Each structure stands twice: as C-alpha cells, then as structure tokens.
DRENPA-3360 file (N, C-alpha, C; in nm, 2 decimals, always signed):
BEGIN
1 = XXXXXXXX = -1.52/-1.77/-1.07/-1.57/-1.65/-1.00/-1.72/-1.68/-0.96 ~ -1.75/-1.65/-0.84/-1.89/-1.68/-0.79/-1.98/-1.58/-0.85 ~ -2.12/-1.61/-0.84/-2.22/-1.52/-0.89/-2.21/-1.38/-0.82 ~ -2.19/-1.39/-0.69/-2.18/-1.26/-0.61/-2.07/-1.18/-0.66 ~ -1.95/-1.24/-0.69/-1.84/-1.16/-0.74/-1.87/-1.11/-0.88 ~ -1.93/-1.19/-0.96/-1.97/-1.14/-1.10/-2.06/-1.02/-1.09 ~ -2.14/-1.02/-0.99/-2.24/-0.91/-0.98/-2.18/-0.78/-0.93 ~ -2.05/-0.78/-0.88/-1.99/-0.66/-0.83/-1.94/-0.58/-0.95;
9 = XXXXXXXX = -1.99/-0.46/-0.97/-1.96/-0.37/-1.08/-1.83/-0.30/-1.05 ~ -1.71/-0.36/-1.08/-1.58/-0.31/-1.05/-1.56/-0.17/-1.12 ~ -1.61/-0.16/-1.24/-1.59/-0.03/-1.31/-1.66/+0.08/-1.25 ~ -1.79/+0.06/-1.21/-1.86/+0.17/-1.14/-1.80/+0.20/-1.01 ~ -1.76/+0.10/-0.93/-1.70/+0.12/-0.80/-1.57/+0.19/-0.81 ~ -1.49/+0.16/-0.91/-1.36/+0.23/-0.93/-1.39/+0.38/-0.96 ~ -1.49/+0.40/-1.05/-1.53/+0.54/-1.08/-1.57/+0.62/-0.96 ~ -1.65/+0.55/-0.87/-1.69/+0.62/-0.75/-1.57/+0.65/-0.66;
17 = XXXXXXXX = -1.48/+0.56/-0.65/-1.36/+0.59/-0.56/-1.28/+0.70/-0.62 ~ -1.26/+0.70/-0.75/-1.18/+0.82/-0.81/-1.25/+0.95/-0.79 ~ -1.39/+0.95/-0.79/-1.46/+1.07/-0.76/-1.44/+1.11/-0.62 ~ -1.44/+1.02/-0.52/-1.41/+1.06/-0.38/-1.27/+1.12/-0.37 ~ -1.17/+1.05/-0.43/-1.04/+1.10/-0.43/-1.03/+1.24/-0.48 ~ -1.09/+1.27/-0.60/-1.09/+1.40/-0.66/-1.15/+1.50/-0.58 ~ -1.27/+1.47/-0.52/-1.34/+1.56/-0.43/-1.25/+1.60/-0.31 ~ -1.19/+1.50/-0.25/-1.11/+1.53/-0.13/-0.99/+1.61/-0.17;
25 = XXXXXXXX = -0.93/+1.58/-0.28/-0.81/+1.65/-0.33/-0.85/+1.80/-0.35 ~ -0.96/+1.82/-0.42/-1.00/+1.96/-0.44/-1.03/+2.04/-0.31 ~ -1.09/+1.97/-0.22/-1.13/+2.03/-0.09/-1.00/+2.07/-0.01 ~ -0.90/+1.99/-0.02/-0.78/+2.01/+0.06/-0.66/+2.06/-0.02 ~ -0.68/+2.11/-0.14/-0.58/+2.18/-0.22/-0.47/+2.08/-0.26 ~ -0.51/+1.96/-0.30/-0.41/+1.86/-0.34/-0.43/+1.83/-0.49 ~ -0.32/+1.80/-0.55/-0.32/+1.76/-0.69/-0.36/+1.62/-0.70 ~ -0.47/+1.58/-0.76/-0.51/+1.44/-0.76/-0.41/+1.35/-0.83;
33 = XXXXXXXX = -0.33/+1.40/-0.91/-0.23/+1.32/-0.98/-0.12/+1.27/-0.89 ~ -0.11/+1.33/-0.77/-0.01/+1.29/-0.67/-0.06/+1.18/-0.57 ~ -0.19/+1.14/-0.60/-0.25/+1.05/-0.51/-0.28/+0.92/-0.59 ~ -0.21/+0.81/-0.55/-0.22/+0.69/-0.62/-0.31/+0.59/-0.55 ~ -0.40/+0.53/-0.63/-0.49/+0.43/-0.58/-0.44/+0.29/-0.59 ~ -0.42/+0.23/-0.47/-0.38/+0.09/-0.47/-0.51/+0.01/-0.45 ~ -0.55/-0.07/-0.55/-0.67/-0.15/-0.53/-0.64/-0.28/-0.46 ~ -0.69/-0.30/-0.34/-0.66/-0.42/-0.26/-0.74/-0.53/-0.31;
41 = XXXXXXXX = -0.68/-0.62/-0.38/-0.75/-0.73/-0.45/-0.73/-0.86/-0.38 ~ -0.69/-0.86/-0.26/-0.68/-0.99/-0.18/-0.81/-1.07/-0.18 ~ -0.80/-1.20/-0.19/-0.91/-1.29/-0.19/-0.99/-1.28/-0.32 ~ -0.97/-1.19/-0.41/-1.05/-1.17/-0.53/-0.98/-1.24/-0.65 ~ -1.06/-1.29/-0.74/-1.01/-1.37/-0.85/-0.93/-1.28/-0.95 ~ -0.85/-1.34/-1.03/-0.77/-1.27/-1.13/-0.87/-1.20/-1.23 ~ -0.98/-1.25/-1.26/-1.08/-1.19/-1.35/-1.12/-1.05/-1.31 ~ -1.14/-1.03/-1.18/-1.18/-0.90/-1.13/-1.06/-0.80/-1.14;
49 = XXXXXXXX = -0.94/-0.85/-1.12/-0.82/-0.76/-1.13/-0.81/-0.72/-1.28 ~ -0.84/-0.82/-1.37/-0.83/-0.79/-1.51/-0.93/-0.69/-1.55 ~ -1.05/-0.70/-1.50/-1.16/-0.60/-1.52/-1.11/-0.46/-1.48 ~ -1.05/-0.45/-1.36/-1.00/-0.32/-1.31/-0.89/-0.27/-1.40 ~ -0.80/-0.36/-1.45/-0.69/-0.32/-1.54/-0.75/-0.26/-1.67 ~ -0.86/-0.31/-1.71/-0.92/-0.25/-1.83/-0.97/-0.11/-1.82 ~ -0.98/-0.06/-1.69/-1.02/+0.08/-1.67/-0.90/+0.17/-1.66 ~ -0.78/+0.11/-1.66/-0.66/+0.19/-1.65/-0.60/+0.18/-1.51;
57 = XXXXXXXX = -0.66/+0.11/-1.42/-0.60/+0.09/-1.28/-0.48/+0.00/-1.30 ~ -0.37/+0.04/-1.23/-0.24/-0.03/-1.25/-0.19/-0.09/-1.12 ~ -0.22/-0.03/-1.01/-0.16/-0.08/-0.88/-0.26/-0.16/-0.80 ~ -0.21/-0.28/-0.76/-0.30/-0.38/-0.69/-0.22/-0.43/-0.57 ~ -0.29/-0.44/-0.46/-0.24/-0.48/-0.33/-0.28/-0.62/-0.29 ~ -0.19/-0.70/-0.24/-0.22/-0.84/-0.20/-0.15/-0.86/-0.06 ~ -0.21/-0.94/+0.02/-0.14/-0.98/+0.15/-0.15/-1.13/+0.18 ~ -0.21/-1.21/+0.09/-0.20/-1.36/+0.10/-0.11/-1.41/-0.02;
65 = XXXXXXXX = +0.01/-1.45/+0.02/+0.11/-1.47/-0.08/+0.08/-1.57/-0.19 ~ +0.03/-1.69/-0.15/+0.01/-1.79/-0.24/-0.11/-1.75/-0.34 ~ -0.21/-1.69/-0.28/-0.32/-1.64/-0.37/-0.27/-1.54/-0.46 ~ -0.18/-1.45/-0.42/-0.13/-1.35/-0.50/-0.04/-1.40/-0.61 ~ +0.04/-1.50/-0.58/+0.13/-1.56/-0.68/+0.05/-1.62/-0.80 ~ -0.06/-1.69/-0.76/-0.15/-1.74/-0.87/-0.20/-1.63/-0.96 ~ -0.24/-1.52/-0.90/-0.29/-1.41/-0.98/-0.18/-1.35/-1.07 ~ -0.07/-1.33/-1.01/+0.05/-1.27/-1.08/+0.08/-1.36/-1.20;
73 = XXXXXXXX = +0.08/-1.49/-1.19/+0.10/-1.58/-1.30/-0.01/-1.57/-1.40 ~ -0.13/-1.57/-1.36/-0.25/-1.56/-1.45/-0.25/-1.43/-1.53 ~ -0.19/-1.33/-1.48/-0.19/-1.20/-1.54/-0.06/-1.15/-1.59 ~ +0.03/-1.25/-1.61/+0.17/-1.22/-1.65/+0.18/-1.15/-1.78 ~ +0.09/-1.18/-1.87/+0.09/-1.12/-2.01/-0.01/-1.01/-2.02 ~ -0.06/-0.96/-1.92/-0.16/-0.86/-1.93/-0.10/-0.73/-1.97 ~ -0.17/-0.65/-2.05/-0.13/-0.52/-2.10/-0.24/-0.42/-2.07 ~ -0.20/-0.31/-2.00/-0.07/-0.29/-1.93/-0.05/-0.38/-1.82;
81 = XXXXXXXX = +0.08/-0.40/-1.78/+0.11/-0.49/-1.68/+0.07/-0.43/-1.54 ~ +0.02/-0.51/-1.45/-0.01/-0.46/-1.32/+0.12/-0.43/-1.24 ~ +0.10/-0.34/-1.15/+0.21/-0.32/-1.05/+0.16/-0.38/-0.92 ~ +0.24/-0.47/-0.87/+0.19/-0.55/-0.75/+0.26/-0.50/-0.62 ~ +0.17/-0.48/-0.52/+0.21/-0.42/-0.39/+0.18/-0.53/-0.29 ~ +0.28/-0.57/-0.21/+0.25/-0.66/-0.10/+0.23/-0.58/+0.02 ~ +0.11/-0.59/+0.08/+0.06/-0.50/+0.19/+0.04/-0.57/+0.32 ~ +0.07/-0.70/+0.33/+0.05/-0.78/+0.45/+0.18/-0.79/+0.53;
89 = XXXXXXXX = +0.16/-0.86/+0.65/+0.28/-0.89/+0.73/+0.38/-0.98/+0.65 ~ +0.51/-0.96/+0.67/+0.60/-1.04/+0.60/+0.68/-1.13/+0.70 ~ +0.67/-1.26/+0.68/+0.75/-1.35/+0.75/+0.87/-1.39/+0.67 ~ +0.97/-1.44/+0.74/+1.10/-1.47/+0.67/+1.08/-1.56/+0.55 ~ +0.99/-1.66/+0.57/+0.97/-1.76/+0.46/+0.90/-1.71/+0.34 ~ +0.86/-1.58/+0.34/+0.79/-1.52/+0.23/+0.88/-1.42/+0.15 ~ +0.99/-1.39/+0.20/+1.07/-1.28/+0.14/+1.12/-1.32/+0.00 ~ +1.16/-1.44/-0.03/+1.21/-1.47/-0.16/+1.10/-1.45/-0.27;
97 = XXXXXXXX = +0.98/-1.50/-0.25/+0.88/-1.48/-0.35/+0.84/-1.33/-0.36 ~ +0.83/-1.26/-0.25/+0.80/-1.12/-0.25/+0.90/-1.04/-0.33 ~ +1.03/-1.07/-0.30/+1.14/-1.01/-0.37/+1.14/-1.03/-0.52 ~ +1.09/-1.15/-0.56/+1.09/-1.19/-0.70/+0.97/-1.14/-0.78 ~ +0.86/-1.12/-0.71/+0.74/-1.10/-0.79/+0.66/-0.96/-0.76 ~ +0.71/-0.89/-0.66/+0.64/-0.76/-0.63/+0.72/-0.64/-0.66 ~ +0.65/-0.53/-0.69/+0.71/-0.40/-0.72/+0.73/-0.32/-0.59 ~ +0.64/-0.34/-0.50/+0.64/-0.27/-0.37/+0.61/-0.36/-0.25;
105 = XXXXXXXX = +0.66/-0.32/-0.14/+0.61/-0.38/-0.01/+0.58/-0.26/+0.08 ~ +0.47/-0.27/+0.15/+0.43/-0.16/+0.24/+0.44/-0.19/+0.39 ~ +0.50/-0.30/+0.42/+0.48/-0.34/+0.56/+0.61/-0.39/+0.63 ~ +0.72/-0.32/+0.60/+0.85/-0.36/+0.66/+0.85/-0.31/+0.80 ~ +0.88/-0.39/+0.90/+0.89/-0.35/+1.04/+1.01/-0.41/+1.11 ~ +1.09/-0.48/+1.03/+1.22/-0.53/+1.09/+1.33/-0.52/+0.99 ~ +1.45/-0.49/+1.03/+1.56/-0.48/+0.94/+1.59/-0.62/+0.88 ~ +1.57/-0.73/+0.95/+1.60/-0.86/+0.90/+1.52/-0.88/+0.77;
113 = XXXXXXXX = +1.39/-0.84/+0.77/+1.31/-0.86/+0.65/+1.36/-0.78/+0.53 ~ +1.39/-0.65/+0.56/+1.44/-0.57/+0.45/+1.57/-0.62/+0.40 ~ +1.66/-0.67/+0.48/+1.79/-0.73/+0.44/+1.76/-0.85/+0.35 ~ +1.67/-0.94/+0.39/+1.64/-1.06/+0.31/+1.58/-1.02/+0.17 ~ +1.50/-0.92/+0.17/+1.44/-0.87/+0.04/+1.55/-0.82/-0.05 ~ +1.64/-0.75/+0.01/+1.76/-0.70/-0.07/+1.84/-0.81/-0.12 ~ +1.88/-0.91/-0.04/+1.96/-1.02/-0.08/+1.89/-1.11/-0.19 ~ +1.76/-1.12/-0.18/+1.69/-1.21/-0.26/+1.63/-1.15/-0.39;
121 = XXXXXXXX = +1.64/-1.02/-0.40/+1.59/-0.95/-0.52/+1.67/-0.99/-0.64 ~ +1.60/-1.04/-0.74/+1.67/-1.08/-0.87/+1.75/-0.97/-0.93 ~ +1.87/-1.00/-0.98/+1.95/-0.89/-1.03/+1.89/-0.82/-1.15 ~ +1.80/-0.89/-1.22/+1.74/-0.83/-1.34/+1.64/-0.72/-1.31 ~ +1.59/-0.72/-1.18/+1.49/-0.63/-1.14/+1.55/-0.50/-1.07 ~ +1.48/-0.39/-1.08/+1.51/-0.27/-1.01/+1.49/-0.30/-0.86 ~ +1.55/-0.22/-0.77/+1.53/-0.24/-0.63/+1.38/-0.23/-0.60 ~ +1.34/-0.31/-0.50/+1.20/-0.31/-0.46/+1.16/-0.19/-0.38;
129 = XXXXXXXX = +1.05/-0.12/-0.41/+1.01/+0.00/-0.34/+0.95/-0.05/-0.21 ~ +0.98/+0.02/-0.10/+0.95/-0.02/+0.03/+0.90/+0.09/+0.12 ~ +0.80/+0.06/+0.21/+0.76/+0.15/+0.31/+0.78/+0.08/+0.45 ~ +0.81/+0.16/+0.55/+0.82/+0.11/+0.68/+0.68/+0.12/+0.74 ~ +0.63/+0.02/+0.80/+0.50/+0.02/+0.87/+0.52/+0.08/+1.01 ~ +0.44/+0.18/+1.04/+0.45/+0.25/+1.17/+0.32/+0.22/+1.25 ~ +0.34/+0.17/+1.37/+0.22/+0.14/+1.46/+0.19/+0.27/+1.53 ~ +0.13/+0.36/+1.46/+0.11/+0.50/+1.50/+0.03/+0.52/+1.63;
137 = XXXXXXXX = -0.06/+0.42/+1.66/-0.15/+0.43/+1.78/-0.10/+0.33/+1.89 ~ +0.01/+0.27/+1.87/+0.06/+0.17/+1.96/-0.04/+0.06/+2.00 ~ -0.10/+0.01/+1.90/-0.20/-0.10/+1.92/-0.13/-0.24/+1.92 ~ -0.16/-0.31/+2.02/-0.09/-0.44/+2.04/-0.14/-0.54/+1.93 ~ -0.26/-0.52/+1.87/-0.31/-0.61/+1.77/-0.25/-0.59/+1.63 ~ -0.17/-0.48/+1.62/-0.12/-0.45/+1.49/+0.03/-0.45/+1.48 ~ +0.08/-0.48/+1.36/+0.23/-0.48/+1.34/+0.27/-0.34/+1.32 ~ +0.41/-0.33/+1.31/+0.46/-0.19/+1.29/+0.56/-0.15/+1.39;
145 = XXXXXXXX = +0.64/-0.05/+1.35/+0.75/+0.00/+1.43/+0.69/+0.11/+1.52 ~ +0.74/+0.12/+1.64/+0.70/+0.24/+1.72/+0.75/+0.37/+1.66 ~ +0.68/+0.48/+1.67/+0.72/+0.60/+1.61/+0.86/+0.64/+1.64 ~ +0.91/+0.62/+1.77/+1.04/+0.66/+1.80/+1.15/+0.57/+1.75 ~ +1.11/+0.46/+1.69/+1.21/+0.36/+1.64/+1.22/+0.37/+1.48 ~ +1.14/+0.46/+1.42/+1.14/+0.46/+1.28/+1.27/+0.51/+1.22 ~ +1.33/+0.61/+1.28/+1.45/+0.67/+1.22/+1.57/+0.57/+1.21 ~ +1.59/+0.50/+1.32/+1.70/+0.40/+1.33/+1.68/+0.29/+1.22;
153 = XXXXXXXX = +1.56/+0.25/+1.20/+1.53/+0.14/+1.10/+1.55/+0.20/+0.96 ~ +1.50/+0.32/+0.94/+1.52/+0.39/+0.81/+1.67/+0.40/+0.77 ~ +1.75/+0.44/+0.87/+1.89/+0.46/+0.84/+1.95/+0.33/+0.80 ~ +1.91/+0.22/+0.86/+1.97/+0.09/+0.82/+1.92/+0.04/+0.68 ~ +1.79/+0.06/+0.66/+1.74/+0.02/+0.53/+1.80/+0.10/+0.41 ~ +1.83/+0.22/+0.44/+1.88/+0.31/+0.33/+2.02/+0.26/+0.28 ~ +2.08/+0.18/+0.36/+2.22/+0.13/+0.32/+2.20/+0.00/+0.23 ~ +2.09/-0.05/+0.21/+2.07/-0.18/+0.13/+2.07/-0.14/-0.01;
161 = XXXXXXXX = +2.13/-0.23/-0.09/+2.14/-0.21/-0.24/+2.01/-0.23/-0.32 ~ +1.93/-0.33/-0.28/+1.82/-0.37/-0.36/+1.68/-0.34/-0.30 ~ +1.68/-0.25/-0.20/+1.56/-0.20/-0.14/+1.56/-0.05/-0.15 ~ +1.46/+0.01/-0.21/+1.45/+0.16/-0.22/+1.35/+0.20/-0.12 ~ +1.39/+0.26/-0.01/+1.30/+0.31/+0.09/+1.23/+0.43/+0.04 ~ +1.10/+0.42/+0.02/+1.02/+0.53/-0.04/+0.94/+0.61/+0.07 ~ +0.90/+0.54/+0.18/+0.82/+0.62/+0.28/+0.77/+0.53/+0.39 ~ +0.65/+0.57/+0.44/+0.59/+0.52/+0.56/+0.45/+0.47/+0.53;
169 = XXXXXXXX = +0.40/+0.37/+0.61/+0.27/+0.32/+0.60/+0.21/+0.31/+0.74 ~ +0.08/+0.33/+0.75/+0.02/+0.30/+0.88/-0.13/+0.26/+0.86 ~ -0.18/+0.19/+0.96/-0.32/+0.16/+0.97/-0.37/+0.20/+1.11 ~ -0.42/+0.32/+1.12/-0.46/+0.37/+1.25/-0.58/+0.30/+1.31 ~ -0.60/+0.33/+1.44/-0.72/+0.28/+1.51/-0.85/+0.33/+1.44 ~ -0.95/+0.25/+1.43/-1.07/+0.29/+1.36/-1.15/+0.40/+1.44 ~ -1.19/+0.50/+1.37/-1.28/+0.60/+1.43/-1.36/+0.66/+1.32 ~ -1.48/+0.70/+1.34/-1.56/+0.77/+1.24/-1.56/+0.92/+1.25;
177 = XXXXXXXX = -1.49/+0.97/+1.35/-1.48/+1.11/+1.36/-1.36/+1.17/+1.27 ~ -1.40/+1.26/+1.19/-1.30/+1.31/+1.09/-1.18/+1.37/+1.15 ~ -1.20/+1.46/+1.25/-1.08/+1.52/+1.31/-0.99/+1.42/+1.38 ~ -1.05/+1.31/+1.44/-0.98/+1.21/+1.50/-0.90/+1.12/+1.40 ~ -0.97/+1.10/+1.28/-0.90/+1.03/+1.18/-0.78/+1.10/+1.13 ~ -0.78/+1.23/+1.12/-0.67/+1.31/+1.07/-0.55/+1.30/+1.16 ~ -0.56/+1.29/+1.29/-0.45/+1.31/+1.38/-0.34/+1.20/+1.36 ~ -0.37/+1.07/+1.35/-0.26/+0.98/+1.32/-0.20/+1.00/+1.19;
185 = XXXXXXXX = -0.27/+1.04/+1.09/-0.22/+1.06/+0.96/-0.12/+1.18/+0.96 ~ -0.16/+1.28/+1.04/-0.07/+1.40/+1.05/+0.06/+1.36/+1.13 ~ +0.04/+1.27/+1.22/+0.16/+1.23/+1.30/+0.26/+1.15/+1.20 ~ +0.20/+1.07/+1.11/+0.29/+1.00/+1.02/+0.36/+1.09/+0.92 ~ +0.28/+1.19/+0.88/+0.34/+1.30/+0.79/+0.46/+1.37/+0.86 ~ +0.44/+1.40/+0.99/+0.54/+1.47/+1.06/+0.67/+1.38/+1.08 ~ +0.65/+1.25/+1.10/+0.76/+1.16/+1.10/+0.84/+1.16/+0.97 ~ +0.77/+1.16/+0.86/+0.84/+1.16/+0.73/+0.91/+1.29/+0.72;
193 = XXXXXXXX = +0.85/+1.40/+0.76/+0.92/+1.53/+0.75/+1.05/+1.53/+0.83 ~ +1.05/+1.47/+0.95/+1.17/+1.46/+1.03/+1.28/+1.38/+0.97 ~ +1.24/+1.27/+0.91/+1.33/+1.18/+0.84/+1.39/+1.25/+0.72 ~ +1.31/+1.33/+0.65/+1.37/+1.40/+0.53/+1.46/+1.51/+0.58 ~ +1.43/+1.57/+0.69/+1.52/+1.68/+0.74/+1.65/+1.62/+0.79 ~ +1.65/+1.49/+0.82/+1.77/+1.42/+0.87/+1.85/+1.36/+0.75 ~ +1.80/+1.38/+0.63/+1.88/+1.34/+0.51/+1.82/+1.23/+0.42 ~ +1.70/+1.18/+0.46/+1.63/+1.09/+0.37/+1.56/+1.16/+0.26;
201 = XXXXXXXX = +1.51/+1.09/+0.17/+1.43/+1.15/+0.06/+1.31/+1.07/+0.03 ~ +1.22/+1.07/+0.13/+1.10/+0.99/+0.13/+0.99/+1.06/+0.06 ~ +0.92/+1.00/-0.04/+0.81/+1.07/-0.11/+0.68/+1.00/-0.09 ~ +0.67/+0.90/-0.01/+0.55/+0.82/+0.00/+0.49/+0.82/+0.14 ~ +0.36/+0.84/+0.15/+0.28/+0.82/+0.27/+0.16/+0.72/+0.23 ~ +0.18/+0.60/+0.26/+0.07/+0.50/+0.23/-0.02/+0.49/+0.35 ~ -0.14/+0.56/+0.33/-0.23/+0.57/+0.44/-0.37/+0.61/+0.39 ~ -0.47/+0.55/+0.45/-0.61/+0.58/+0.41/-0.67/+0.46/+0.34;
209 = XXXXXXXX = -0.79/+0.42/+0.39/-0.86/+0.31/+0.33/-1.00/+0.35/+0.30 ~ -1.09/+0.26/+0.27/-1.22/+0.29/+0.23/-1.30/+0.39/+0.33 ~ -1.28/+0.37/+0.46/-1.35/+0.45/+0.55/-1.29/+0.58/+0.59 ~ -1.16/+0.60/+0.55/-1.10/+0.73/+0.60/-1.01/+0.79/+0.49 ~ -1.03/+0.76/+0.37/-0.94/+0.81/+0.26/-0.94/+0.97/+0.26 ~ -1.06/+1.03/+0.29/-1.06/+1.18/+0.29/-0.97/+1.24/+0.39 ~ -0.97/+1.18/+0.51/-0.88/+1.23/+0.62/-0.73/+1.21/+0.58 ~ -0.70/+1.10/+0.52/-0.57/+1.07/+0.47/-0.52/+1.17/+0.37;
217 = XXXXXXXX = -0.61/+1.20/+0.27/-0.57/+1.29/+0.17/-0.55/+1.43/+0.23 ~ -0.63/+1.47/+0.32/-0.61/+1.60/+0.39/-0.48/+1.61/+0.45 ~ -0.42/+1.50/+0.49/-0.29/+1.50/+0.56/-0.17/+1.46/+0.47 ~ -0.20/+1.45/+0.34/-0.08/+1.43/+0.25/-0.06/+1.29/+0.20 ~ -0.16/+1.20/+0.21/-0.14/+1.06/+0.16/-0.10/+1.07/+0.01 ~ -0.01/+0.98/-0.03/+0.03/+0.96/-0.17/-0.02/+0.83/-0.22 ~ -0.05/+0.73/-0.14/-0.10/+0.60/-0.18/-0.22/+0.57/-0.09 ~ -0.33/+0.55/-0.15/-0.46/+0.51/-0.08/-0.48/+0.37/-0.11;
225 = XXXXXXXX = -0.51/+0.29/+0.00/-0.53/+0.14/-0.02/-0.68/+0.11/+0.00 ~ -0.74/+0.08/-0.11/-0.89/+0.06/-0.11/-0.92/-0.08/-0.16 ~ -1.00/-0.15/-0.08/-1.04/-0.29/-0.12/-1.19/-0.30/-0.13 ~ -1.26/-0.29/-0.02/-1.40/-0.32/-0.02/-1.48/-0.23/-0.11 ~ -1.44/-0.10/-0.11/-1.52/+0.00/-0.20/-1.50/-0.03/-0.35 ~ -1.40/-0.11/-0.38/-1.38/-0.14/-0.53/-1.44/-0.28/-0.56 ~ -1.39/-0.38/-0.48/-1.42/-0.52/-0.51/-1.53/-0.58/-0.43 ~ -1.59/-0.51/-0.34/-1.69/-0.56/-0.25/-1.63/-0.63/-0.13;
233 = XXXX = -1.72/-0.66/-0.03/-1.67/-0.73/+0.09/-1.62/-0.87/+0.06 ~ -1.54/-0.92/+0.15/-1.50/-1.06/+0.13/-1.62/-1.15/+0.12 ~ -1.62/-1.24/+0.02/-1.74/-1.33/+0.00/-1.83/-1.27/-0.11 ~ -1.81/-1.14/-0.15/-1.89/-1.09/-0.26/-1.82/-1.12/-0.39;
% end
C-alpha cells in the first residue's frame, strides 16, 4: 500500500458518508436502514477493504476482475465476510469467475450474459443477485439497456434458475443541479414500478454515487455506490 493510500482515513470517510446518507434519508422521509452502502473498492488494496470491514462495512464493489479476485482471495477468511458486488461491464469471458466469486452483479445488459451467469453459478451457492443496467439518458459512451427494452430483458432473466433479478441500476449523465440529478433517478424508479405492476418483485434501485447520492436517496435508491468519498481518488 502506498503512503498516499495509507494516509487516507477510511474510517473517518466512511463515517462522513453515513452521515450524508442519514441526513438525506431524514430530509426525504426515508428509513436509512433501507439504504445500503456499496463501497467501491476498485484499484484499492485489500488492506483498505479490511480496514473498512472493521467498521462494519460489508458490501464492496469491484469492476476490474483480476484485481478483485486477488482481493477476494486475500480476504477469504475475513470475519465478517465481505459481500462482493461486480459493478463493471461484463464480457463473456468474465462470467465464470463472476458467477463463482460474487454475490451481486449490477450491470447486466444482455440476456446472453445473464444466461451464462446462471449456467456457471456453482451449485453450492445461492442464485447470484442481479440488476439490469439501464442507459437512462441514452448516452453512447455508456453501457446499458434502453428504457423501453428493460421489460423484455427482465422477463427473460426471471426464467433463469441461478440468477435472482433484484432490480435496476443506472449511471446518469453528470450534472451538479439537484433537480436535474433527480430526474433520471425518478425515471428509473418509475420503470421499476411498471415492472412490478407487470408481475415482477424487484426491490432494488442501485443508483447514486459520491456526487449525487442525496438526489438518488430522494428518489428511492436502495443501494448507493460510493468510491472516491471513502477510499480517495485513484492514486491516493
């Protein structure tokens, strides 16, 4: 671990993020117990994850598979055990390792990937929890399913034995305007409501990061993905 990484006070940063979540929950009449913090630990060493574990943080997000697998192995005997979330794009050659080592995936955008995860999930493990990534702002630079294609994909994933479809994820276009931040999150919430009205039972909205978590909480986020505000910028 570099000196810069050693100097990042993970405990204090986690405390500050929990205070932001609690304040936003109180302001928008949310129960903070329904808002789960996923600490995005990509590029950070296992020692920093272990430090966060010591505070009671359980959920950690990774999107670089080989780096993640090394951390998962290093922390295999940690108590309490981390819950690992894969939050990056999923290529076909990654599905076997993701199916074997992760509790969640937040970025399914093709049925082929969901099917492979189901087929490759070890029999000893519970079905992997999954979110469909929705390209809510139709940005060409981002992955995800178009909003009008979500229901058809959800219907197919729901038939798989070893994938448990939990909800939806999005990464909206950046803006610092609070009202503008809320709009794509509200749109994602409305898609989930339509899916549930059609017979699904989705309980998850994975949305909100360091710069817009308050807007996400206002619109019903259940999983907030925070990296920089906890572990520092890349290189720290």
